[in-house]
N, C-alpha and C positions, 0 to 999 in steps of 0.2 A: 503493500499500500504506500503510495506516494504521501510524503508529509508537505502539504502545500501552505505557503503564506500568502495572503492577499492583503496589501496595505491599502487602506482606504476603502474598504468594502462596503463601507455603509453609505458612500456617496453615489452619485447617479450611475456612472459607468461600472464602477466596482461592484455595485449590487447586481447589476445586470449579469455581469461576468460571474459572480459566485453562483447565482442561480444556472446559469450556463453550465458550469463545471459539475455542480450537484446533480443536474438533471441528466448529464450526458455520462457521467463516469461514477462507477461504484467504488473503485479501488484507489480512495484518497481519503485522507483525514486533513480537513481544511480549516486553517485558523484565520479569521478575519480580525485584522489589527486596524483599529481606528480610533482617532482621538475625539470623534464626535463633536466636530466644530459645527457651525451655523449651516453648513451645507449637507451634513450628514442626517441620515433618516433610518433608523433600524426597523422601522415598521416595512420597509422595503422587502425584509428578509424573514418577516414573520412566520412564512411557511416552512423555513427550515430550522427554526428554534429547536424543534424536538428531534431533529436528525443527529444521530450519534456521529456522523462524520463531519458536524460541523461545530466549530467553537469560536464565540466571540470574545475578544479581549480588548478592553478600553485601553488606549495607550498612545504614546507619542513617539513617532519615529526620530524626534530630535532628542529623545533621552537615551543616550547611549548605553547606560547600564540596563535599561530595560529591554533595548533591542538585542543586546548580547545574551541577555538572561532568556529571552524568548527564544533565540536559534539554540541555545545550549538545552533548553528543555525539549524543544520539539523536533530537533534535529532536521530542520527544513531541507528538502532536496529540490524544491521548486518554488521559485519566487516571483510574484507578478505585483510590480510596483506601480499602483495607481495613485496613491496618497500624494496630493499636491494642492497647493493654492493655485487656483485658475482663473480667476476672473480679472480680465484685464483692467477694468475700472478701479478695482479694489488695489490692484498693484501700483496703480498711478498715485494713490493716495497713502497707501502703507507698504511701499517696496520691501521694508526690513522682514515684514513676515514671510514674504515669498522667498527672500534668500536664505532665511532659516530654514523653512519646511522643504523647499525644492533643492536646495543644494546641500545643506548641512545634513538633513534628514537622509537624503539618497546616499550621501557619503557613509553614514553611520550603519545603514543597511548593507552596502557593499562590503564595507570592512568586516562586518559580522559574518557575511556570507564566505569570504576569505579566510577567516579565522577557522570556520567550522569545516570548509571543504578542502582546503589546502595545506599540505605540510610545508611547502616553499612554494615559490614562484614556478608555476608550470608543472608542480607535482602535486597531482590530486589524490586525496586519501580515498583508499579502496571502496569504501561505503558510498563515495560521492562522485563516482565517475560519470554517472549521468546528470548530475545537478546542474541547474541552469537558472540564470537570473534574467526575467523580462522586465524591460523598463519601458513604460508607457509614456510617450511623448507627443508632441504637436506639431503641426506644420507651420506654425507660427514662428518657429525658429528660423526659418529660411526667409523672414522678411517679407516683403511685398513684391507682387508681380505687377507688370504692365497689363495691357489689354490682351497680350498674347503670351504663350509660354505655360510650362507646368514645372512644378516642383518635382524633382526626381532625387534619388538618394545620394546624388553627387553634387545637388545644388548647394552652394556656398551658404553657410550660415550668416544670417545678417539680422538678428533680433532687433525690434523696435520699440519694445515695451518692457518695464520691469519683470512682468511675468515672463515673456518669450526669452528675455536674457536669462532669467534663472533656469528656465527649462533648458536652454541650450548649454549652460554651465553643467546641469545635471547630466545630459547626454554626453557631455566630454568626459565627465567622471566615471560613467559606466564604461566608456569606450577605453580609458586609461587603465581600468581595472582588468580588462581583457589583455590589452597590449603589454602591461606591465607584469601582471601576477598570473595571467593564464585562466582567469574567471571566464567561464562558459556564460557568455550574455548574449542577448539580442535585443534589439531596440525597435519599436514601432513609432512612426510619426504619423498621426491620423489628422483627418480634415475635421471640419465642425460636426460634432455629433448633435442627434436630435432623438426624441422618443419620450416616453412616459418616465416620469420620476425626476426629470431634470430640475435643479433649483430654479425658483421663480424669478431670479436675478438675470437669467439667460435671455436671449432676444425672443425666442418663439414662445416660451411661457408668458414673457412681459407683453407681447402682443395680444395674446389670447386673454390674459387677465384683465389688461385695460380695456380691451373691447367690451367684455362681458360687463364690465362695471361702468361702461359709458364714459371712460375717462380718456384724455388724449393719449394716443399711442405714438411714444417718442421715437423718431428716426433720426440717427446722426447725419449731420450735413445734408447731402442731396440725396441720400439714400442709395448712391450708385457703388458703394463698396460690394464687392463680390466674395460670396463663400461657397465652398464646395460642401454639401451636406451628406452626412453618413449616418445610416441609421444605427441605433446602438448595438442591437443584436448582431448586425452584420460586423461591427466593430469587435465584438467579442469573439465570434467565430473566427475572425482573422487573426486575432491574438493567439488563440489557441492552436491555430495552423502554424503560425510562426513558431511558437513554442515547440511543437511536436516535430516541424520539418525544417526549420530555418537553420541556417549555416551560423555556428558560433562566431560573433564578432561582427555579424551583419545588421544593417539597418533595412527595414522595409516599409515603405510609405502605404498607407492605407486610406484608400478613398474610392467614391463610386460614381465619379464624373456628374454630380449633380450641381452645377454651378447656378446660382442665381444671385441677382442684386438684392441687398437687403430690402429695398422698396418693392421688388417682384415678388419676393417672398411674402412680404407683408399683404400685398393685394391678394395673393392666392389664399392666405388664411382668412382675411377678411371675407372673400367670396365665398369660401366654405363655411363660415360662421353665419354669413347672410342665409345660406340653406338650412344649416343645422339648427340655428337657434336665432331667428329673425328677431330684430329689434321692434320693440312694441309701438315705436313711433314711425314704422314704415320705413326709415332711413337706413341707409347702407352703413357698415362698419367703417368703411374706408374713409367716410367722412371725418372720423376720428384722428386720422392721420396726421402727426405734427412734426414738423422737422425742426430739430433742435441743435444747438452749437456741437459742432464736430468734436470728437474725443481727440485730445492731444496725441500726436503721432499714430493716428489711425491708418493702418494698413489699407491699401486700396484693393488689392485682390489675392485670394489664395486659391490655388487650383493644384490637385494631387495628380500625378501619374502612377497609378497602382500596377504597372506592366511587370514590374519585377516580381512581386507578390504572385500575380497571376500566373506569368509564365514560369518561374523557377520553382514555385510551391504548389500550383495548381488550383489557387484559391479563386472563387467567383462569388461576388455579392448575391444574395438571394433575395433581396428586398427589392420592391417596387416604390420609387419616390413617392409617386401619387397615392397608392394606398397607404403606406407607413406614415405620410404627413397626415393622412385624414385619421388614421388611427391615433397618433399623438394629438390631433387637435381634439377628437372626441373624449381622450383621457382628460385633458385639461379643461375643456368644457364641463365633464362631469364634475370635476373636482371643483372649478371655481364656483359654480352654480351651487353645489351643495354646501360649500363654505361661506356663501354670500348672505 
């Protein structure tokens, strides 16, 4: 039975990934290690609380002693590192939190894995020959694209926010532990995720929440910033594929070629809400769209080329953007109507 650590498993993507693993594999013992910050929610994992394969431990990846004790107690041979501060707006106002969690926390995890798995550089202990550390990162480390082109695994890093700079730093830390010490690791850089359970501060939940409450829907600048949208369950499946089949030391970009401007995405959501939950005054939700001052350093366009993942590892996205966006809208519609 594999001993699996998932950091940040009470968050949006981490909780989906834990459900993915527990629903797909029987031969594992999984520890969810989460600090339970404002963006975490253990109710996403209520269905697994009685599962003998699942253990939740509240803790902080920035607590080196706690991290070392955790590795020593559970003898992890599989690490999926999701835990991170991830909201760009927050990073602009409180960058120091992002430096601590995303860089220092990643370092403590890597160092604990090295101590447990390695006798010395490139000398793996017999019981950990198959041990692997997977680091979940973002396409934002590559900076901003113009109107053409795609991010590939060889695109130079050019982070433009404290958030993306901290994630770029953590990527480099993971990479150096492979090249210096021989840690078996993989990295994935994903495009913007969407789906149920995302924190309300993110763009899609914000659009839906404000629309339902007939409040202005804030769109930065002129709304022409482009994002590439990845359904969360596709992301989970891609990570599992990379962990199982990816080459040690390699990075894989995860995306599904769903590029939309923020304004176009907002129009799609408002149009769907007009059908699913019409306004009582007969007006359209699009009337609530309000352009606000642009975010400092706002990247213009992100777009992922997932060819390496598709061609080298045989991964294919199973989602339909239209259907999964509708599923997402319906989830938040039910949530915000029931809590209003």
